[in-house]
N, C-alpha and C positions, 0 to 999 in steps of 0.2 A: 391071279389067273383070270382069264376072260370067261364070261358066261353069256349065254344067249337066252332071249325071252321072246316068244311069239306073242305079239300084241294084237293080232287080228282075230276076229270071230266071223265065221262064214255062216249065214243063216241057211237052214235047210231049204232045198228046192230053189236056190238062187245061184247064179254064176259065181264062182269063187273070185275073190278080189285079191289084190297083191298083199303079200305078207311083208310086215315091217320087222326086221330082225335087229335088235339092239345089241351091239357088241361093245362091251366095256374093255378098252384097251389101255395099255401102259403108254407112257410118253414115247418110248422107243418104237412101239408099234405104230403110233400115229406119225412119227417122223419117217418111218419106212414107207408108209402109205403115201405121204406127201412128196416123195422123191419124184423128179420128172421122169425117170426111167420106168417108174411103175404106173404111169398114166397111159391110158389106152388111146390110141389115135382112132380116127374114124375108120381107117382101113382095117383096123384090127377088131372092130366090133363084130360079134358073132351074128350070123344070119338066122333070123327067127324062122323056124320051120313049122311051128304049130302055135295055136292060140294059147295053149297051156304054158308055153315058155314066157309069155307076156306077164304071167301072174306068179313068177318065181319071187322068192324072198329078196328084199333089198337091204343090204347091210348099212346100218347107220352107226358111225363110230363116235364114241363119247369118251372123254378123258376120265380115268379112274380117280375117285376122290382120295386125297392124301389121308394117310392114317393119322388119327388124333395122337398128339404127343402128350399123353397123360403125365409122363414124368416131368415135363416142363410146367404144366399147370400145377402139379403137386409141389414142385420146387418153389415156384413163385408164391404159391399160397402159404407155404411154410415160412419163407423169408418175410412175407408181409405180416404174418402173425407175429413173428419175432420183433420186427421194427415197430409195430403198433403196441406190442407189449412193453417195449422200452419206454416209449413216450407216455403210455398209459400209466406205467408205474410212477413216473415223475408226477403226473397229474394227481394220482391218488395220494401220493405222499404229501403234496402241497395242500390238497383238500383236507386231509386228516389233521394237518397242523394249522388250519385256518388261514392259509396263505393263498394268494391268487394263483390260478392254474398256470398262467403263463408268466411265471417269475423266473427270468432267465439269468439273473445275476447272483443266484444262490450258489454257494459252494458245493452243495450236494447235487446240483443239476446244471446242465448246459443246454445248448441248442438241441443236441441229440445225445442224451446222457447214457450212452452205451457202457462206458467204463464204470460209471456209478451203479448201473443196474447189474452188471456182471460181477462187480466186486462182492456182491452177495446175491447169488442166483435166486434166492427165495423172494427177492424184491420183484422179480418178474411176475409173481402171482398177483401183486398189487395192480398190474395193468390189465387183468382179465376183464373187469367191467367195461373199460373203455374199448379195448381191442375187440371184445366179443360183440358189443353193440355196433361198433363201426363196421366190422366185417359183415355183420348180419344185414345192415342197411345196404352196403355196396353189393352184396350177393343178391339181395332181393331185386335191386335195380337190374342187374345184368341177367338174372334168370328170367325176369319179365320179358326181356328181348329174346332170350334163347328159346323159351317155351313157345313164343309166338312164331319164331322162325321154324320150329318143328311143326307147328300147326299148319303152316303154309308150304311145307316142303322145301324150305330154304336151308341150304347147308351152312351151318355156323359152328364155330368152335365153342368150347366151354370158356368160361371167363378166365382172362389173364389178369391177375392182380399185380400191381406195380409197387414193390417195396422201395422206400426212399427215406433217407435220413432227414425228414422234414419235421415240422412241429406236430404233425399228426401221424407220421410214420409211413405214409403212403402217398402215391399220386393218383389213387383210384383204381379202377378196373375197366376192362373193355372186352368185347367179343369181336371176332372177325367173321364177317359174312363173305362166303366164298362162292356163292352162286347167285344168279340174277333173281331179283324180286319181280314177280310177274305182273303185279297189278298195283295201282295206287292205293287200293283198299288194304292190301297186304303191307305196303310201305307205311301207311298210316297206323295200322294196328301194331306192327313191330316197333315203330318209333315211339308210340305213346305208352306201350305196356311197361317199359322200364321206369319212366318217371312216376307212373301211378303206383307201381309196386314199391319203389323206394320211398315215395312220399307217405304211403299208408303205414309202413313200418316205422319211419322216422317220427310220425305223429304219435304213434303209440309209445315209442321210446321217450319222446319229449314229455308226454303227460305223466309218465312214471318218474322220470328223472328230475323234473322240477319239484316234485314232492320230496325228493331226496336232497335237494339243495338246502343251503343254510344262509342266514344273513351274514354279511361281511362284518367281521369283528372290529371293534374300535381299535384304532392304532395299527391295523394291519398295513403292510407295505403296499404300495401301488403296483399294479400290474404293468409289465413292460409292453404288453400288447393288449389293447382293449378291443373287444368285439362289438360290432354293430349288430343289432338283432333284427331279423326279418319280421314281418307282420304276424306270421304264424306263432311266434313266441309270445307276443302280446295277447293274441287271441286265446291260446291255451292257458296262459297265466290268468286271464280274466275268467275263463271257465272254471279253473280250479278254485278261484275265490268264490264264484257263484255256487259251486257245489260243496263248499266248505272243506276242500282238500288243501294240502300244502299249507298248514297253519303257520309254519315258521317263516314262510316268505310271502304269505298271502297279502299282507298289507304293505309290502315294500316294492318300489320300482325295480325293474330288472337290473339296472346298473348298481343297485345296492345288494344284489344277491350273489353269493359265491356259488357258482354252478358246479354241480356234481360232474365228474368226468363223463358219465353217460349222457348228460345234457350237452356237453361239448361234442360228443359223437353225433347227437341229434342235430346240433348246429351244422356240423360238417355235412351231414346227409341233406339238410335243407339247402345248403350252399351248392352242393353238387347237383341237386335237382334243378335249382335255378339256372346254373350254368348250362346244363343239358337242354333246358327248355328255351334258351335264347333262340329267337326265330331267325336262323340264318345258317349258311354253310351246310356242313354235314352233321351238325348237332341234332339231337332228337327233335328239337323245335324246328330246325331247318327241314328235316324229313317230313314233319307234320305239315308245314307250309307248302312244301313241294307237292305233297300228295293231294292237297286241296286246290292249290292254285300254282301250278308249275311255272306259268309265264310271269308271275310276279315274284317268284322266289329270289331272283337276282336283285331286284330293287329293294325288297325287304331286307336282304342280307346287307346291302350297302347302308340302308337307314340304321340298322342295328349297329353296324360298325361305327358309324358317326356318333350315335348315342353313347356308345361305350367310350369313345375318345373324350367326349364332354364329361362323362362320369369319372374318367381317370384323372382329369385335370382338376375338377371341383370337389370330388368326393373321395376316391381311393385309387391310387396309381395301379393296382393290380388289374384294373379293367383295361389298361393299355396292352398288357400281355394278351388278354383274351380278344381284344380287337385285332391284333396281329394274327392270332391263331384262327379266328373266324374268317379273316380275309383269305388266308392260305387254304382253308378248307372249302372256300367258295369258288375256287378255280375250276372245280368239276363237280358233277353230281351224278349218281347212278341213273341210267336211263330206265324209265318205267313207261309202260304202255299208257297212252293218254286215255283210253277208254277201257273199262267203264269208270266213271267218276266216283269219288267218295260221296256217299249220300246217306240218308236215313238218320239213325240215332247217333252216328259218328259226329254229326254237327254238334250235339250236346257234349260229346267227349272233347271236341276241339275247344269248346267254351270252358270246359273243366281244366284243360291244359293252360288256358289263360289265367284262370283262377289260381292254379297251382303256382304259376310264375309270379303272380302278384303277391301271394302269401309267402313264398320262399325267398324272394329276391331281397337281399340287403343292399341298398344303394351304396352304403359305406361299410363293407364287411369288417374293415379294420379302421378304427378311428384315428384321426390325426396323421393320416398317411396320404393325403391328397397330393396330386402333382403340384398344385399351387403352393402348398406348404413346403414341399421338398425343394422346389425351385427357390422359394424365399429363403430357406435355411442355407442353401448353397451360396446364394448371393451375399449373405451376411458373413 
């Protein structure tokens, strides 16, 4: 149903000014208004007989915001909890038996061991540590965006979680922004709020989970997938040694540590933070760059794409996929008013975004999967 709101205030002892009446209409109402037969010609305009008629209310029509689909958010959240519980149960089982987390050739687990997990539903409880921490990190990131959208009056959806039969049980989460962002400052704040929130939670999880990890046992099988660690893992590991925590793994390099499933969740959170902070396209890093220097956004996006292609060939082929996605998202960018510019303490936040990218970016997130190695293996 439509409603009206009088937005004018007429000071006492002053001539009255025009009233602005906002009418929220449905799509059908807007279509009816836009019909040619409903438009007034010059000959049909009424003749003004008094000054008072010049100050009558002016209707302004706006589209009604769609109703939130809470059922869809809840459904996707439930499915993502299930898929992350499945892979988390496999991780916890391997960890409890002193085996590498990503051991894919075991008879009790496969790429996505749903049959193994459901053969004894109580096994799903094993996945709670991984699933809970990963969902918490993803939720923190998206709620950072969402809350700042609310602060600036930008209409956005609640987070959509994406369940998927992958090694981590999900493809992440996202929110949809369905109204214009009115200033570069708002774009900057909304863009950086998510990475900061996710990063802070992931660092806390990492500090606790490294203490729960254990040394790799002698004679343990090799992992089918070896992870490359970002700088933040080494920093937190050194801090644990300095403060005397994590006694079991304090004197070992990270490649000799059997990570607890919650540490894997922290690794995923750091990887997601680095991906979102890549300076290009419509990623969070791209929004930050656009809010600060919109005219250089295109060139920085191209430079980032080229850098990802080199990284895909020499370090890890997954960067090739992200180079394509970055290029596709760079085809357009939301228009934001050029003035006022981003200034003040936000320059320090922009510097912190660079620090977060350096700390969370693993140049080779998966070892021995460079494009060069894959091409060489195919040629053999």
